[in-house]
C-alpha positions in Angstrom: 67.3 148.7 131.5 66.6 151.0 134.5 65.0 149.6 137.6 61.5 151.0 137.9 58.8 150.2 140.4 56.0 148.2 138.8 58.2 146.7 136.1 59.7 143.2 136.1 62.8 142.8 138.2 65.8 141.6 136.1 66.4 137.9 136.6 69.8 136.8 137.9 71.7 133.8 139.1 74.8 134.2 141.4 76.8 131.9 143.6 76.3 131.9 147.4 79.0 131.5 150.1 79.2 127.7 149.3 79.4 128.1 145.5 75.7 127.0 145.1 73.8 128.9 142.4 70.9 131.0 143.7 68.4 132.6 141.3 65.9 135.4 141.9 63.3 133.1 140.4 63.8 130.6 143.2 61.8 132.9 145.4 58.8 133.5 143.2 55.7 133.9 145.4 57.6 135.6 148.2 58.9 139.1 148.6 62.7 139.4 148.1 64.8 142.1 149.6 67.8 142.4 147.4 70.4 144.7 148.9 73.6 145.8 147.3 76.6 146.7 149.5 80.2 147.6 148.8 82.3 145.2 150.9 82.1 142.6 153.7 83.2 143.5 157.2 83.4 147.3 156.6 81.7 149.7 159.1 78.7 150.7 157.1 78.2 147.3 155.5 78.4 145.6 158.9 75.8 148.0 160.4 73.4 147.3 157.5 73.9 143.5 157.6 73.5 143.4 161.4 70.3 145.5 161.0 68.9 142.9 158.6 70.1 140.2 160.9 68.3 141.8 163.9 65.1 142.2 161.9 65.3 138.9 160.1 62.5 137.1 161.9 60.2 140.1 161.4 61.1 140.3 157.7 60.5 136.6 157.2 57.2 136.9 159.1 56.1 139.4 156.3 56.8 136.7 153.7 60.1 138.0 152.6 63.6 136.7 152.1 66.8 138.8 152.2 69.7 138.5 149.7 72.8 140.6 150.2 75.0 141.1 147.1 78.5 142.5 146.9 81.6 141.9 144.7 83.2 139.8 147.4 83.9 136.1 146.9 82.5 133.2 148.8 85.3 132.9 151.4 84.9 136.6 152.4 81.1 136.2 152.6 81.4 133.1 154.7 83.8 134.8 157.2 81.5 137.8 157.3 78.3 135.7 157.8 80.0 133.6 160.5 81.5 136.5 162.4 78.1 138.3 162.7 75.8 135.3 162.6 74.0 136.5 159.5 71.0 134.2 158.9 70.3 135.3 155.2 72.0 134.5 151.9 75.0 136.5 150.7 75.7 136.3 146.9 78.9 136.9 145.0 78.9 139.3 142.0 82.6 139.7 141.3 82.0 140.8 137.7 79.4 143.3 138.9 77.0 142.2 136.1 73.9 142.1 138.4 75.0 145.3 140.1 75.1 147.0 136.8 71.7 145.5 135.8 70.2 146.9 139.0 71.9 150.3 138.9 74.1 149.5 141.9 77.4 150.0 140.1 78.5 153.4 138.8 79.6 156.9 139.7 79.2 158.0 143.2 80.6 160.5 145.7 82.8 159.1 148.4 84.5 161.4 150.9 83.8 164.4 148.6 85.3 162.8 145.5 83.7 161.3 142.5 84.5 157.6 142.2 83.1 154.5 140.5 82.0 151.7 142.7 79.1 149.9 144.4 76.2 152.1 145.1 74.5 151.0 148.3 70.9 150.4 147.2 68.0 148.0 147.8 65.1 146.6 145.8 62.1 144.8 147.1 60.9 142.4 144.5 57.2 141.6 144.8 55.6 138.1 144.9 54.9 138.5 141.2 58.5 139.3 140.3 58.0 143.0 139.8 59.9 145.8 141.5 57.7 146.8 144.5 60.1 149.3 146.0 63.5 150.7 145.0 66.0 152.7 147.1 68.5 154.0 144.5 71.0 155.3 147.1 70.9 154.3 150.7 72.3 157.2 152.8 72.2 155.7 156.3 73.1 152.0 156.3 72.3 151.5 160.0 68.7 152.9 159.7 67.9 151.3 156.3 66.8 147.8 157.4 64.0 149.3 159.6 62.9 151.3 156.5 62.7 148.1 154.5 60.6 146.5 157.2 58.3 149.5 157.2 58.0 149.2 153.4 57.1 145.5 153.6 54.4 146.5 156.1 53.1 149.1 153.7 53.1 146.6 150.8 51.1 144.1 152.9 48.6 146.8 153.8 48.0 147.4 150.1 
């Protein structure tokens, strides 16, 4: 199933840094920013995570929660979150099932070569559980959190 704006976002349940199960449905009634990233504590992923950290209060003020998903395990997520004081939930998708469901796992270009891996992408799930906005490929990780905030503003404006 392809991710399409206006259609239901695929449900998922993944473990957080402490092994607690977190489901997309837990956030029904709020916007959810689900962002997929390749690996904890790498340059681009750190810039993106710190951008979401720096805008976290503004994002929450728009009625949204942030969930970061990568294939890393709980220990790596905890270390990453602690090192950069990340205030949002990081989820573990070691089998890449949710990434595949959301189109965030597949063929991509990396340093001029085709490879298979995590495709940096983001979905804003609306308060009704539908896909409100989808970035299929995020090119500039450092600038992306600001674009997400702008999209949340546009959604609120109707």
